[in-house]
N, C-alpha and C positions, 0 to 999 in steps of 0.2 A: 290856471283853471282851478276851480274849487270843487269840493265834494268828490274828489277822484277816488278816495277810498271807500266812501258810501256807495258810489256807483259801482265800484269793482266788486264789493263783497256785501251787497245788500242782502242776499239770501243767507249768506254765512252769519252775518251779525244777527239777523232775525232768529235763526235756529239757536244760535249761541245764547241769546237772550231767553229764549223759551227753555233751554236746558240749564239756566243759571251758570253759564260760563262766561257771561260778559256782564259786568257789573253796572248798575244804574249810575246816575250822576252822584247820587249820595248813597254809598253802599252801607248798609247797616249790618249789625251783628246777626240779625234775623235772616237776612239774605244769605249770609255765609253759611248759616246753619242749615238752611233749606238746600243750599248747593251741596253740601256734604251729605245730607240725607238722601238726595236724588242719586248720587253717585253710589252710596251704600246700598240702596234699594235695587238699582237697575244695572250697575256695572260690576260690582264686587262679587255678588253671590254665585253667579254661574262659574267663573274661573276657579273661585276657591272651592266650591263643591266638586267641580270637575277634577281638580288636582287631587283632592282627597279620595275621589273614586279610583284614580289611577294608582294611588299609593296603597289603598287598602283592598282592592279587588283581588281575589285569589286566582280565579279562572278568567283571566283576561284574554280576550280575543286580540290577536296581533293587528289585524286589519283595522278593527274599530279603535284600538289604542293609538295607532298612527293617526287616524282621522281626528280623534279627540285631542291628541298632543298638538297637532298643527293649529286647530282651532283655539285651544286653551292658551297657546303661546301668544297669539294675536290679541286675545281678550285680556291676558295678564298685562301686556305692554300697554294696553289702553288706560289701565289704572294709572300707570306712572306718567302717561301722556296728560291725563286730565288734572292730576293733583296740582301742577303749577298754576293752572287757570283759576283754581279756587284760592290757593294760597296767596298768589301774587296777581290777583285780578286786575287791580288798579294799575299796576306797572305794566301789565300786558296790554291793558286797554289803551294806555298812553303810547306804547310802542306801535299798536295797529293803527292809531289815528295820527301818527307822527307826521305824515305827508299831507294829512288834511289840515293841519294848522301851519305847517311850514310849506309855502307854495312859491316856487320861483316864477317870476313873471315870464310868460312865454310870448315873445315878440314875433316869432316866425311860425309860419304854418306847419313847417317840417317838424318843429318842437311839439306842436299841439298834436300832430299825428303820432308822435312817439308816445305821448300820454294816452291818447285814444287807443293805441295798440295795446298798451299795458292793461287798460281797463277791459277791453273786449276779450283779451287772452285770459285774464283772471276770471271773467264771467263764463266763458266757454269751458274752462277747466272745471269750474265748480259744477256746472251742469252735467258735464260728461261723467265726472267722478261720482257725483251724487247718484246719478242714474245707475252706474255700474255697481256701486256698492249696495244700493237698494235691490237691485236685481239679484246680486249675489246672496244677500240675506234671504230674500224670497225663496230662492231655490234651496237654500240650507234649511229654512223652516219647513218646506213642503217635502223634504227628502223622506221623513218617516212614512209619508203616504205611499211610498214605493217599497217599503219593507213589509215583511209578514208580521202580523200582530201589531199591538200598540207599542210604539217606542217613541222616545224623546229625541229631538235633534242632536242632542249630545248627552253622553252618559254622565249622570251626577250621582254622588252620595247623598242620600236622603235618609232621615231617621224614620221614615215610614214607607210603605210600599205604594208607589203612585199608580200601580196597575190594578189595585184591588176593585176599583169601580170606575166608571166612565166620568163621573163628575170630578173626582180627584185627579184623574189623568189629565182631563181638559184644563182645569185650573193651573196645573204645573206646566202644561204645554204652553198655555197662553202666557203665563208669567215669564217662562224662558223666551219665548218668541218676542215679547214686548221689550224685554230687557236687551235683547240683541238687536231689535230694531232701533232702539234708542242709541246704542253704541254704534251702529251703522251710520245713523244720521250724524253723530258727532264726528266719526271718522271722515265722513264725506264731506264735511265743511271745514274741518280743521286743516287737513293736509293741503287743499288747494289754497286756503288762507295763508298759511305759512310760506309755502312756495311762491305765492303771488306777491307777497310783501318783498321777498328777495327780488322778484322780477321789477317791482316798482323801484327799488334801489338802482337796478340795472338801467331802467329809464332815465333816472336822474343822472347817472354817469354818462349816458348818451347825450343828454342836454348840455351837460357841462362840457363835453368834448366838442359839441357843435359851437358853443360860445367861444371856446378857446381858439378854435380854428377861424373864426370870423370876427375877431376883435376889431378890425378896421371896417366892419360893415354894419349896417343897421337897416333892416328891411331891404337887403340887397342893394343899398345905395352907399356910395363912398362918402366918407366924411368930407364936408366942404368947409372946414374951418381952418384958422391959422394953425401953425406948427404947435404953439404953446398950448392952445386950447385942446388940440388933438392929443398931445401927450397927457394932459390931465384926464381927458375922458377915457384914454386907453388904460391908464393906471387905475382909475375907479372901476372899470369893468373887470380888470384883473383882481381887484380887491373883492368884488362880488363873486367872482369865480372861486376864490379862496374860501369865502364864507360858505358858498354852496358846497364845496368839497368837504369842509369841516363839518357841515351839517349832515351830509351823507355818511361820513365816517362815524359821526356821533349815533346816527341811526343803526348802522351795522353793529356797533358795539352793544347797543341796547338790544337789538334783535337777537344777537348771539346769547346774551345774558338771559333773555326771556325764553327762547326757544331751543337753545342747544340741548338741554336735558330731554325735551320733548322729542326732538328728532332722534337723539340717541336711543331712546327707548324703543322707537319704531324700528330702527335699524337692528337693534339687538333681537327683538322679536321676529323680524322678517327673515332672519338667517334660518331659523328653526321652521318657520311656516313654509318657506320655499322648499326646504329640504323634505319635510313631511308630505308636502303636496306632490312633489316629484316622485317620492317613494309610493305614494298612493296610485299615482297615474300609471306607474309602471306595472301595477298589479291588476288593474281592472281593465275591462274591454273598452276599446276606444269608440264603441257604437252606443254605449249606454248613457242613460241620463246622469248617473254619478260621474262618469268621465267629464261630461260637459260642465257639471257643477265644479269640478275640480279645476278645469281650464279657466272658468270664469273667476274663480277664487284666486287662482295663481296670477291671472292677468291683473286683478285689482292690486294684489300685493306688489307686483312689479311696478305698476303705475305709481303707487305710493312712493316707492324709493326713487323711481325715475324723476318724478316732479322735483324732489328735493335736490337730487344730483344735478339735473340738467340746468336748473335755474341758478344753483350755486355755481356751476361751471360757467354760465353765461356772465354772471356777475364778475367772476375772476378775469375772464377773458376781456371784457370791456374795460375794467379798471386797469388791466395790464397794458392796454393801448393808450392810456391817457397821456403818457409822455410823447407818444407819437403825434397825438392831436396838436399838442403845443408846438412841436417842431414843424408841423405841416402849416401852421399859421405864419403870417408874415412878421415874424419876430424881428427880423433884421431891419425893419422900418420903425421899430419902437426906440424910445429914448433909453438911456442907461438905467434909470429908476425902474422902468417897466421890465427891462430885461432881467434885472436882479430879482424882481418879484416873481417872474416866471421861473427862473432857476430854483427859487425856494419851493415853489409849488411842484416843480419836477422832482426835486429831491424827496418831498414829502410823498409823492405818488409813485415812487420807485418800487415800493413794496405793494404788490397787488392785494386787493381786498379778498380775503378768504373767509368763509363761514364754516364753522365746524359743528359737528354732532358730539355733545359731551366733551368738547375741547380735545378730542382724540382723533376724530376722522373728519377730513375735509369734504365738504359737499361738492362733489366733482363726479364726472363721469368715470374717472379712474376708480374712485371709491365704489361706484356702482358695479364695475367689473369685479372688483375685489370681493364684494358681498356675494356676488354669484359664484365666484370661485370657492369661497368658504362654504357656501351651501352645498356645492357639489362635493366638496371633501367630506362634509358631514354625511351626505347622502352615501358616499362610497363606503364609509365606516359602517353605517347601519346596514347596508346591503351585505357586508361581510359577516355581520352577526345574526343574520336571519336563520 
């Protein structure tokens, strides 16, 4: 099947091109300059000015400080997430399109169903996550409407008073809102994209396992050839499986080199965001608009982490069972040469495929639980110092 990446991430790639995070065929210096300017104009100012405000404000309200700190932690980690896409755009593009250029022939309907499932899951995740992130930013941007007087969605240090007249306030408000809408769109398409690529690698492992289990079958029919020809065919199929396995390992290596820093920045920021969200939810009424906003924001952050950890865990589990797929096959009917080739593949696959964040944390459900525990520990510390 061709164009599986384009079908899976059509919306993601379209928005990335608009945001200058996906380079064209011939990337020029001007394109890179425009990409940096867009990030400097729309991504950097709000977290930088917000942090300066927290550091310089003398009469700081604790509740608003908690709210600002959680938001600024997420906005700051986004800067680290976007930087590799600009600096290493061509390499990341090659990683994204890896399975677009390398396509294993799919001879069985069950294998086509595996790819179709990957495509549908990736598209579903993008729609759901983009909708949730956009809804969260909308509620965040409209929150000042429920406050007394004119306020910005987040407190910022500014060299002028934005509340002197309505025009100045409106300009600052629109600028902050547009900047965070840009950030939300980028977040809403990058997280499902990275997690979806890991799921496509899982799909390739599933296809490889199916081929290894049915080396003696083709379209559900037994081979009707003489013994010598059968041995040659079996050995050639094993070689194709080895090539497929090596190609998948190469993708995982490139995937980790490209996206490991991106995922780690998200994990680091999410610990603080989860902590501050829980702290705020413990202070406000459960019936108000602010509480619903916090719940939505909290859910989006958990979904970001869960996407990475769940699909990383799925990849690990499928690769860990690759040896079992070889054993399930009719290896006892193969010739000695084919058996030796299978033993070599089994030894190569004994170490399961793991993807890490920053080469420190494995992408797994165990890591997801660890992050929640660390967030709770930080929350307990902050509660003691209130």
